[in-house]
C-alpha positions in Angstrom: 6.8 -33.1 -21.6 8.5 -31.3 -18.8 6.9 -28.7 -16.5 7.8 -25.8 -18.8 8.1 -27.4 -22.2 6.7 -25.2 -25.0 6.9 -21.5 -25.8 5.7 -19.3 -23.0 2.8 -17.0 -23.9 3.4 -14.3 -21.3 6.4 -12.0 -21.9 8.0 -9.4 -19.6 6.8 -6.7 -22.1 3.2 -7.9 -21.8 3.4 -7.8 -18.0 5.0 -4.4 -18.0 2.1 -3.0 -20.2 -0.4 -4.2 -17.5 1.7 -2.9 -14.6 -0.3 0.2 -13.7 -2.1 0.1 -10.3 -5.6 1.5 -9.6 -5.8 3.8 -6.6 -8.1 6.2 -4.7 -11.6 5.4 -6.0 -14.4 7.7 -5.0 -18.0 8.6 -6.1 -19.3 12.1 -6.7 -22.9 12.3 -7.8 -23.5 9.7 -10.5 -19.9 9.5 -11.5 -17.2 7.2 -10.2 -13.5 8.3 -10.2 -10.2 6.7 -9.7 -6.5 7.0 -10.4 -4.5 4.7 -12.6 -0.8 4.4 -13.1 0.3 4.8 -16.7 3.5 2.6 -17.1 4.4 4.0 -20.5 4.3 7.7 -19.6 5.3 7.0 -15.9 2.4 9.2 -14.8 -0.7 8.7 -12.8 -3.9 9.5 -14.7 -7.3 10.5 -13.3 -10.2 8.6 -14.8 -14.0 8.9 -14.5 -17.0 6.7 -15.4 -20.2 8.7 -15.6 -22.4 5.6 -15.9 -21.5 2.0 -15.1 -21.0 0.3 -18.5 -20.1 3.5 -20.3 -16.5 4.0 -21.5 -14.2 5.5 -18.9 -12.9 9.0 -19.6 -9.4 10.4 -18.8 -10.2 13.7 -17.0 -7.0 15.8 -17.4 -4.6 16.3 -20.3 -1.5 14.2 -21.0 0.8 16.5 -19.1 -0.9 16.1 -15.8 0.1 13.4 -13.2 -2.2 13.2 -10.2 -0.3 12.3 -7.0 1.9 13.3 -4.2 4.8 11.9 -2.1 3.4 12.4 1.4 5.2 10.2 3.9 7.1 8.8 1.0 4.3 6.5 -0.2 1.8 9.1 -1.1 -1.6 10.2 0.0 -5.1 10.7 -1.3 -4.4 13.2 -4.1 -7.7 14.6 -5.2 -11.2 15.8 -4.1 -14.3 16.0 -6.3 -17.1 18.4 -5.1 -20.4 18.1 -7.0 -21.6 21.6 -7.9 -24.7 21.4 -10.1 -24.0 20.4 -13.7 -20.3 20.9 -13.0 -17.8 19.5 -10.5 -15.0 21.2 -8.8 -11.9 19.1 -9.0 -9.0 19.7 -6.6 -5.8 17.7 -7.1 -2.1 17.6 -6.5 0.2 17.5 -9.5 3.2 15.3 -8.8 5.5 17.3 -11.1 5.5 20.5 -9.1 3.8 19.3 -5.9 1.2 22.1 -6.0 -2.5 21.9 -5.4 -4.7 22.7 -8.4 -8.3 23.3 -9.2 -10.4 22.8 -12.3 -14.1 22.7 -13.2 -15.3 19.6 -14.9 -18.7 19.4 -16.6 -20.7 16.4 -17.7 -18.4 16.0 -20.7 -15.3 13.9 -20.9 -12.7 16.5 -20.0 -12.0 19.6 -17.9 -13.6 22.6 -19.5 -10.9 24.9 -18.2 -7.2 24.6 -17.6 -6.3 23.8 -14.0 -5.2 26.7 -12.0 -2.8 26.5 -9.0 -4.2 27.0 -5.5 -0.9 26.8 -3.6 2.5 28.6 -4.2 5.5 27.1 -5.8 8.0 25.7 -3.4 10.8 28.0 -2.4 14.4 27.1 -2.7 15.4 24.3 -0.3 11.8 23.2 0.5 9.6 20.3 -0.8 5.9 20.4 0.0 3.2 17.7 -0.3 -0.5 18.3 0.1 -2.6 15.2 0.8 -6.1 14.0 1.8 -8.0 17.1 0.7 -11.6 17.7 2.1 -14.0 20.6 1.6 -13.6 23.0 4.5 -16.6 24.5 6.4 -18.4 27.1 4.4 -17.2 25.7 1.1 -14.7 28.4 0.3 -11.6 26.4 1.3 -10.1 23.0 0.9 -8.5 21.6 4.0 -5.7 19.0 3.8 -2.5 17.7 5.4 0.5 19.7 4.4 4.0 18.1 4.7 7.0 20.5 4.5 10.5 19.1 4.1 13.7 21.1 4.2 16.1 19.8 1.6 19.1 21.9 2.7 21.9 19.9 4.3 21.2 21.1 7.9 23.6 19.2 10.2 23.7 17.4 13.5 23.9 20.7 15.3 20.7 22.0 13.6 17.8 21.4 16.1 15.0 22.3 13.7 13.0 19.3 12.4 13.6 18.7 8.7 9.9 17.6 8.1 6.8 19.1 9.7 3.1 18.4 9.1 0.1 20.6 9.6 -3.6 20.6 8.7 -4.0 23.7 6.6 -6.8 25.6 4.8 -6.3 26.6 1.2 -8.6 29.2 -0.4 -10.4 27.9 -3.5 -10.2 31.4 -4.9 -6.5 30.8 -5.9 -5.2 33.8 -3.9 -2.6 31.6 -2.2 -0.9 30.7 -5.4 0.9 34.1 -5.2 0.5 34.8 -1.5 1.8 31.9 0.6 0.5 33.5 3.8 -3.0 32.9 2.6 -2.6 29.2 3.4 -3.7 29.0 7.0 -2.7 26.4 9.6 -5.9 25.2 11.3 -4.6 22.4 13.4 -1.3 20.8 14.7 -0.9 17.8 16.9 1.5 15.0 15.9 4.6 14.6 13.7 2.4 12.4 11.4 -1.2 13.2 10.3 -3.8 11.4 8.3 -7.5 11.0 7.7 -8.8 14.5 8.3 -12.6 14.4 8.5 -15.1 17.2 9.0 -18.3 16.5 10.9 -21.5 16.8 8.8 -22.5 19.9 10.7 -19.1 21.5 10.2 -18.6 21.9 13.9 -15.7 19.4 14.6 -12.7 18.0 12.9 -11.3 14.5 13.4 -7.9 13.2 12.4 -5.3 10.5 13.0 -1.9 11.3 14.5 1.2 9.5 15.7 4.8 10.3 16.7 8.2 8.7 16.4 9.3 6.1 17.3 5.8 4.5 16.8 4.6 3.4 13.5 0.9 3.9 13.0 0.1 0.2 13.4 1.9 0.3 16.8 0.2 3.3 18.4 -1.8 6.2 17.0 -4.4 8.6 18.2 -7.8 9.6 17.0 -8.1 13.4 17.7 -11.2 15.5 17.7 -11.4 19.3 18.1 -14.1 22.0 17.8 -13.9 24.5 15.0 -14.1 28.0 16.2 -13.1 31.1 14.1 -11.9 28.9 11.2 -9.4 26.9 13.3 -9.5 23.9 15.5 -9.6 24.5 19.3 -9.4 22.2 22.2 -8.2 19.1 20.3 -8.2 15.9 22.4 -7.5 12.3 21.9 -10.7 10.2 21.9 -9.4 6.8 21.1 -6.0 5.1 20.6 -2.6 5.6 22.1 -0.8 3.3 24.6 -0.3 0.4 22.2 -3.6 0.9 20.3 -3.7 1.6 16.6 -6.4 3.7 14.9 -6.1 3.7 11.1 -9.3 5.5 10.2 -12.4 7.3 11.5 -15.6 8.5 9.7 -18.4 10.6 11.1 -21.9 9.2 11.6 -23.3 12.6 12.6 -22.2 15.7 14.4 -21.7 14.0 17.7 -20.6 10.4 17.0 -18.2 8.8 14.7 -17.0 5.3 13.7 -13.4 4.3 14.0 -11.2 1.3 13.5 -9.0 0.4 16.5 -7.3 -2.7 17.9 -7.4 -2.5 21.8 -8.4 -6.2 21.7 -5.7 -7.1 19.2 -7.8 -6.9 16.0 -8.8 -3.8 13.9 -12.5 -3.8 14.7 -15.2 -1.2 14.3 -15.8 1.2 17.3 -18.5 3.8 17.9 -17.0 6.9 19.5 -18.9 9.7 21.3 -16.3 12.5 21.4 -16.6 14.7 24.4 -13.0 15.8 25.2 -11.6 13.9 28.2 -15.0 12.2 28.7 -15.0 10.5 25.3 -16.6 7.1 25.3 -16.0 4.3 22.8 -17.5 0.9 22.4 -16.6 -1.9 20.0 -19.7 -2.5 17.9 -18.4 -5.3 15.7 -16.0 -7.5 17.8 -14.4 -10.3 15.9 -11.1 -12.1 15.5 -10.8 -10.7 12.1 -9.2 -7.5 10.7 -11.5 -4.8 9.3 -8.8 -2.3 8.5 -5.3 -1.8 7.2 -1.8 -0.8 8.0 -1.6 3.0 7.4 1.1 3.2 4.7 -0.6 6.1 2.8 -2.1 9.4 4.1 -5.9 9.2 4.0 -6.1 5.4 3.2 -9.5 4.0 4.0 -11.1 0.5 4.5 -14.6 1.4 5.4 -17.3 4.0 4.5 -20.4 5.3 6.4 -23.5 5.4 4.2 -27.2 5.9 4.7 -27.7 2.1 4.5 -25.0 1.2 7.1 -21.3 0.9 7.2 -19.5 -0.7 4.3 -16.5 -2.7 5.5 -13.6 -4.8 4.2 -13.0 -7.9 6.4 -9.8 -9.9 6.2 -9.5 -13.5 7.2 -6.9 -14.6 4.7 -9.2 -13.8 1.8 -11.1 -10.5 2.0 -14.9 -9.8 2.0 -16.9 -6.7 1.4 -19.7 -6.4 4.0 -22.5 -4.0 4.8 -23.2 -3.7 8.6 -26.6 -2.5 9.7 -26.1 -0.5 13.0 -29.8 -0.9 13.9 -29.9 -4.7 13.7 -26.2 -5.7 13.8 -26.8 -7.7 10.6 -23.9 -8.2 8.2 -24.6 -8.7 4.5 -21.8 -9.8 2.2 -21.6 -7.9 -1.1 -19.6 -8.6 -4.3 -19.1 -12.2 -3.3 -17.3 -13.0 -6.6 -14.4 -10.7 -5.6 -11.8 -11.7 -3.0 -9.5 -8.7 -2.5 -10.4 -5.1 -2.0 -7.7 -2.5 -2.0 -7.6 0.5 0.4 -9.4 3.6 -0.7 -13.1 2.9 -0.1 -14.7 6.2 -0.5 -18.1 7.7 -1.4 -21.2 9.3 -0.1 -24.5 8.4 1.6 -25.8 6.6 -1.5 -22.8 5.0 -3.2 -19.2 3.9 -2.5 -16.4 3.1 -4.9 -13.9 0.3 -4.3 -11.1 -1.3 -6.2 -11.7 -5.1 -6.3 -9.8 -8.1 -7.7 -10.0 -11.9 -7.6 -7.9 -15.0 -8.5 -9.4 -14.8 -12.0 -9.7 -11.0 -12.4 -7.2 -8.2 -12.3 -8.1 -5.1 -10.3 -11.1 -3.0 -11.4 -13.2 -0.2 -10.0 -16.6 -1.1 -8.6 -19.5 1.2 -7.8 -21.6 -0.1 -4.9 -25.0 1.7 -4.9 -26.8 1.4 -1.6 -30.5 1.8 -0.6 -31.3 2.3 3.1 -33.8 0.0 4.8 -37.4 1.0 4.5 -40.7 -0.3 5.8 -39.0 -3.2 7.5 -37.1 -4.2 4.5 -33.4 -4.8 4.6 -30.9 -2.4 3.0 -30.3 -3.1 -0.7 -27.2 -2.9 -2.8 -26.2 -3.2 -6.4 -22.6 -3.8 -7.6 -21.5 -2.5 -11.0 -18.1 -2.6 -12.5 -16.8 0.6 -14.1 -14.5 -1.0 -16.6 -15.4 -3.9 -18.9 -14.1 -7.4 -18.1 -10.5 -7.8 -19.1 -10.3 -9.7 -22.4 -6.9 -11.2 -21.7 -5.7 -13.6 -24.3 -3.2 -15.0 -21.7 -6.1 -16.1 -19.5 -5.4 -19.8 -19.6 -1.8 -19.3 -18.6 -2.7 -17.3 -15.4 -2.2 -19.3 -12.3 -5.0 -19.5 -9.7 -3.6 -19.5 -6.2 -4.4 -22.0 -3.5 -4.4 -20.9 0.2 -2.3 -23.0 2.4 -0.6 -22.8 5.8 2.5 -24.3 7.4 3.0 -24.7 11.2 6.2 -23.3 12.6 7.9 -23.0 16.0 5.6 -21.6 18.7 2.5 -23.2 17.1 2.0 -20.4 14.6 0.3 -21.1 11.3 2.0 -19.2 8.5 -0.4 -18.5 5.6 0.8 -18.5 2.1 -0.5 -18.6 -1.5 0.7 -21.4 -3.7 0.5 -20.7 -7.4 1.0 -24.0 -9.4 2.8 -23.9 -12.7 0.6 -23.4 -15.8 3.1 -23.8 -18.6 2.6 -26.5 -21.2 3.2 -30.0 -19.7 3.0 -28.7 -16.2 1.5 -32.0 -15.1 4.8 -33.7 -15.7 6.2 -36.9 -14.3 6.6 -37.3 -10.6 10.4 -37.4 -10.9 10.4 -33.9 -12.5 9.2 -31.6 -9.8 8.8 -27.9 -10.8 11.3 -25.3 -9.6 9.9 -23.0 -6.9 10.1 -19.2 -6.4 9.4 -18.0 -2.9 7.9 -14.5 -3.2 8.3 -12.2 -0.2 6.1 -9.1 0.1 7.5 -5.7 1.2 6.5 -3.6 4.2 7.3 -5.8 6.1 3.9 -4.8 7.6 2.0 -5.7 4.5 0.3 -8.8 3.1 -0.1 -10.9 0.0 -3.1 -10.6 -2.3 -4.8 -13.7 -3.8 -5.5 -12.0 -7.1 -4.6 -12.7 -10.7 -1.1 -11.5 -10.9 0.6 -10.9 -14.3 4.0 -10.9 -12.7 3.5 -14.3 -11.0 1.8 -15.7 -14.1 4.9 -14.7 -16.1 6.8 -17.3 -14.1 4.1 -20.0 -13.7 3.5 -19.9 -17.5 7.1 -21.0 -17.9 6.7 -23.9 -15.5 7.8 -22.4 -12.2 5.7 -22.7 -9.1 5.4 -19.6 -6.9 4.6 -19.3 -3.2 3.8 -15.8 -1.7 4.3 -15.9 2.0 2.5 -13.9 4.8 5.4 -14.3 7.2 5.2 -13.2 10.8 4.7 -9.4 10.8 2.1 -9.4 8.0 -1.2 -7.7 8.4 -4.6 -9.3 8.2 -4.1 -11.8 11.1 -4.2 -9.6 14.2 -1.7 -7.7 16.3 -0.2 -10.8 17.9 0.8 -12.2 14.5 2.0 -8.7 13.5 4.2 -8.5 16.6 6.0 -11.8 15.9 8.4 -9.6 13.9 9.2 -7.2 16.7 13.0 -7.2 17.2 13.1 -10.4 15.1 13.4 -9.0 11.5 15.7 -11.1 9.5 14.9 -14.1 11.6 11.1 -14.7 11.7 10.6 -13.6 8.1 13.4 -15.8 6.9 12.4 -18.9 9.0 8.8 -18.6 7.8 9.9 -18.4 4.1 12.1 -21.4 4.6 9.3 -23.3 6.3 7.0 -22.7 3.2 9.8 -23.9 0.8 10.4 -27.1 2.8 6.6 -27.8 3.2 6.1 -27.6 -0.6 9.1 -29.8 -1.2 7.8 -32.4 1.3 4.4 -32.3 -0.3 5.9 -33.1 -3.7 5.0 -29.8 -5.2 8.5 -28.3 -5.7 12.0 -29.3 -6.3 14.1 -28.5 -3.2 17.3 -28.3 -5.3 15.7 -25.6 -7.6 14.2 -23.2 -5.2 14.8 -19.5 -5.4 13.7 -16.4 -3.5 12.5 -13.0 -4.7 11.4 -9.8 -3.0 11.5 -6.0 -3.0 12.2 -3.4 -0.3 11.6 -5.2 3.0 11.1 -8.3 0.8 14.5 -7.7 -0.7 16.0 -7.6 2.8 14.4 -11.0 3.6 15.7 -12.4 0.3 19.2 -11.2 1.1 19.0 -12.5 4.6 17.8 -15.9 3.4 20.7 -16.1 1.0 23.2 -15.1 3.7 21.9 -17.3 6.6 20.4 -20.4 5.0 21.4 -22.9 2.3 17.8 -23.5 1.1 17.8 -21.2 -2.0 19.9 -21.7 -5.2 19.6 -18.1 -6.3 17.6 -14.9 -5.6 16.2 -11.7 -7.1 16.4 -8.6 -5.1 14.7 -5.3 -5.8 15.6 -2.0 -4.0 16.5 -3.6 -0.7 17.7 -2.8 2.8 21.0 -4.6 3.1 22.5 -2.9 6.2 20.1 -2.1 9.1 22.7 0.1 10.9 22.6 2.7 8.1 18.9 2.4 7.3 17.6 4.9 9.9 17.6 8.6 10.7 18.6 10.9 7.8 19.7 7.9 5.7 16.1 7.0 4.8 12.9 9.0 4.6 11.2 10.5 7.6 8.3 8.1 7.9 10.4 5.0 8.4 13.5 6.7 9.9 12.9 5.0 13.3 11.0 1.9 12.1 14.2 -0.2 12.6 13.8 0.3 16.4 10.7 -1.8 16.3 12.1 -4.3 13.9 15.5 -4.8 15.5 16.0 -2.6 18.6 17.8 0.6 19.6 21.4 1.4 18.8 24.0 1.1 20.2 22.7 -1.3 22.9 21.2 -3.7 20.3 24.1 -3.5 17.9 24.9 -7.2 18.2 21.4 -8.1 17.0 21.8 -5.7 14.0 25.0 -7.3 13.0 23.8 -10.9 13.6 21.1 -10.6 10.9 22.6 -8.0 8.6 23.1 -9.3 5.0 25.9 -6.8 4.5 27.8 -8.0 7.5 27.5 -11.6 6.2 28.0 -10.9 2.5 30.8 -13.5 2.4 28.1 -16.1 3.3 26.1 -15.4 0.1 27.5 -18.2 -2.1 24.7 -18.4 -4.8 24.1 -15.9 -7.6 21.5 -13.2 -7.4 20.2 -10.2 -9.5 20.1 -6.8 -7.9 17.7 -4.1 -9.3 17.8 -0.6 -8.0 16.2 2.8 -8.8 18.7 5.7 -8.7 16.0 8.1 -7.3 15.0 5.9 -4.4 14.9 7.9 -1.2 13.5 5.1 0.9 16.1 2.4 0.2 18.9 4.4 -1.2 21.2 3.1 -3.9 24.1 2.7 -1.5 22.2 -0.1 0.3 22.3 -2.2 -3.0 25.7 -1.0 -4.2 27.6 -1.8 -0.9 26.1 -5.3 -0.8 27.0 -6.1 -4.4 30.5 -4.8 -3.8 30.9 -6.8 -0.6 29.8 -10.0 -2.3 32.1 -9.5 -5.3 35.1 -8.8 -2.9 34.4 -11.8 -0.7 36.3 -15.1 -1.3 34.2 -18.0 -2.5 31.7 -18.7 -5.3 29.2 -15.9 -4.4 28.5 -13.4 -7.2 26.0 -10.9 -8.4 24.7 -12.4 -11.6 23.5 -9.0 -12.7 23.2 -5.5 -11.2 21.0 -3.0 -12.9 20.4 0.6 -12.0 17.6 2.6 -13.4 17.8 6.4 -13.6 14.5 8.2 -12.9 13.1 5.3 -10.9 12.3 5.5 -7.2 11.1 3.0 -4.7 8.9 0.8 -6.9 9.4 0.8 -10.6 6.9 2.8 -12.7 8.1 2.7 -16.3 7.1 -0.2 -18.5 10.7 -0.4 -19.9 12.1 -0.7 -16.4 9.7 -3.4 -15.4 10.3 -5.4 -18.5 14.1 -5.2 -18.1 13.9 -6.2 -14.5 11.7 -9.2 -15.1 13.9 -10.3 -18.0 16.9 -10.2 -15.7 15.1 -12.5 -13.3 14.2 -15.0 -16.1 17.8 -15.0 -17.3 19.0 -15.8 -13.7 16.5 -18.6 -13.2 17.3 -20.2 -16.6 21.0 -20.2 -16.0 20.9 -21.5 -12.4 17.8 -23.8 -12.5 17.7 -24.8 -16.1 14.5 -25.4 -18.1 11.6 -26.0 -15.7 
C-alpha cells in the first residue's frame, strides 16, 4: 500500500466544525470563564463552568458575540466582577462595538438583558473598547478606547485617523446616551495595553509604544498616581530604548512584576515604581522566554497569586510553572500539557489558562493554588473545565516531532515534523511521502506542537507536514527574532527551504512533491518561496501580502502600518530591497500552480494584494497559473465561518491531488 492508500477519515467539513478557537480564560469566584469561536454562526460565545467537571454553560443569548477589533487583532473583551450571589459582567459586543453590562446569577444564563454602557458610534467613527478593569471605587470600568475616523481624510489632513486613551465608563449606564460621561483618565502613547490598577487603588500601570516600533521591538511600562479620578505624573518605569515589556501585574501597592527583555529574553522583573527613581531587577533570569509577542490588547502570559507567580515558559515546548518569590523555587504544573495560549488570568486563589498538547486539542484549565503554610510548599490542583474530547478521528491525528536544521550563520531553525498517518503510511522506501511546508503568520509568531485538525486533515491522506519556526519567530529570544530585521522574504524563505531539504535528505519526504502553504505573513513567505526558489511544486496562499511597497500607511491597518520598516527598511532609500524580494515584482517567476484564498472584508491584507498577484501571474508568459482563486464575502483576516474553512481546505486538497498525485 502507498502512503495514502485507503479512504481518509478526516474531511474538510469535520475540520471546519472544530475550527473555533478558545480565548481569554479567567476565574471569578468559583467559576471559570472563557470565549469560544462558533464557526457555524461566525460569532464568539462566552462560556462559564461553575464547577470543574460540571457542564459548561453559554452565558449570553444567540444574538450576542463577545469581542472587539482593537489594533485589528482584538483585545480582552470582558470583565467579570464577583458581587455576592450575582456577578457583574461587562463585555464588548462585536456587532455594534459598544460596551455592555449584565448581571449573572448562579444559574446558567444572564438574568437580565444586557444594557449598553457606551454610546453608539457617530457617523464616520469606529470605536473599540478593550481590556476592561474595575475602576477605583467600583462605580466605573476603566479600559482602553480606540477611536478610528473612517472618513476619507486626505494627505493634507494632519489629524491622526486613530487615537487611543484610557477611559472611565460609568457602570450606571448614563454614558449610553451622554457620550461626555466617558472620561479620559490617561494618555501616553499611540498604542496602549495591559492597564492594571494597584490593589490599594492608588496607581495605574499600563504598556505603551509608538510608531515605528512594534511592541516586541520597544515598549514602555508606565505608572502614574491616581488623583481626583485621573492619572497624574505618569512615568516610564521599565522598557524603551530597544527593550520590550509585554505585561505587568501588581504584587502590592508599591511593587509590581513585569516581563521585559533587556538581556535578550522575556524574563520576570520586579519593579519598585518611584517616578524617575524607579528600580527594577530581573528575579528569574534564564535563556528562555516567559512571555509573548503583544498581538492583542491585554494579552497575558503570567499571573500573580497568593501562592507565587504562575508563568508560561517557552523553550520550544511550553511549560506552566509556579515561582515562589520567597525561595526562588520553580514548580512545574500541568506537565501533561505542552502549549499554553496567552490569556492567563485569575485571582489570588485560582488562575485559568487554555492548554493543549500533541494528543489533546485546546481546553480551559482551572489552576487552584494554595499558598505555602507552616514551612510547607505551595500546593496546586489542575482541573479541566471541559470533558476530554471524544474524537473518533483520534488514530488519524499526527503527533509532531521536534527537530532542528542548521543554517548559515550557525543558527538552529526549529520545526515540527508531522509524519503521515494515512493507511499504509509506512510504505516502501522508494515511495516517499509528499511534504507540505507550513509557514505561520505574524511573522513574529510561532508554531504550536498541539493536535491540529487542519494538519491531520493532510497527514491522514498520506502527506507529511513540517511547521517551521523560521528566523523572526518568538520563543527563542530577541537575537533569533531579529534575524528577520530587514531580511523578510529572504531569511524566512531560506529557513523554509532548509527544512524541506533536510527532510528530503533524511528520507522523510519526496523532494519532487513538496508544497508550501501559509496565511498572512505566511502567505507572503509562500509566495516569495514560489517566486525565488525552485523547491516547491505548488503552494496554498491565504490572505497574503504580495507587494511590500503598498502594504504600509493607510493601505493596511494602523497597528502594522509601519511594521514593514522593521522587516525591509524605509522607503524610498530601501526601495531596491523591497523590489528584490517582492512576489508581485517577480510574478513572472512563479511557474508552478497555486491556490489563492482571500476574505473580502480583510482590512489588514486587503483583497488587492491577492488580486494583483493573481492577475500578474496570469498575464506573465510561461507555465505559471493560479489553480484557483476564491474570494469570500463577509470574511476578514482569518476565516471564521465553517463553510469558508471547508471550501478553502478542499481547494488545497484539489491542488495537491492534481499536482502531486495520490500520496
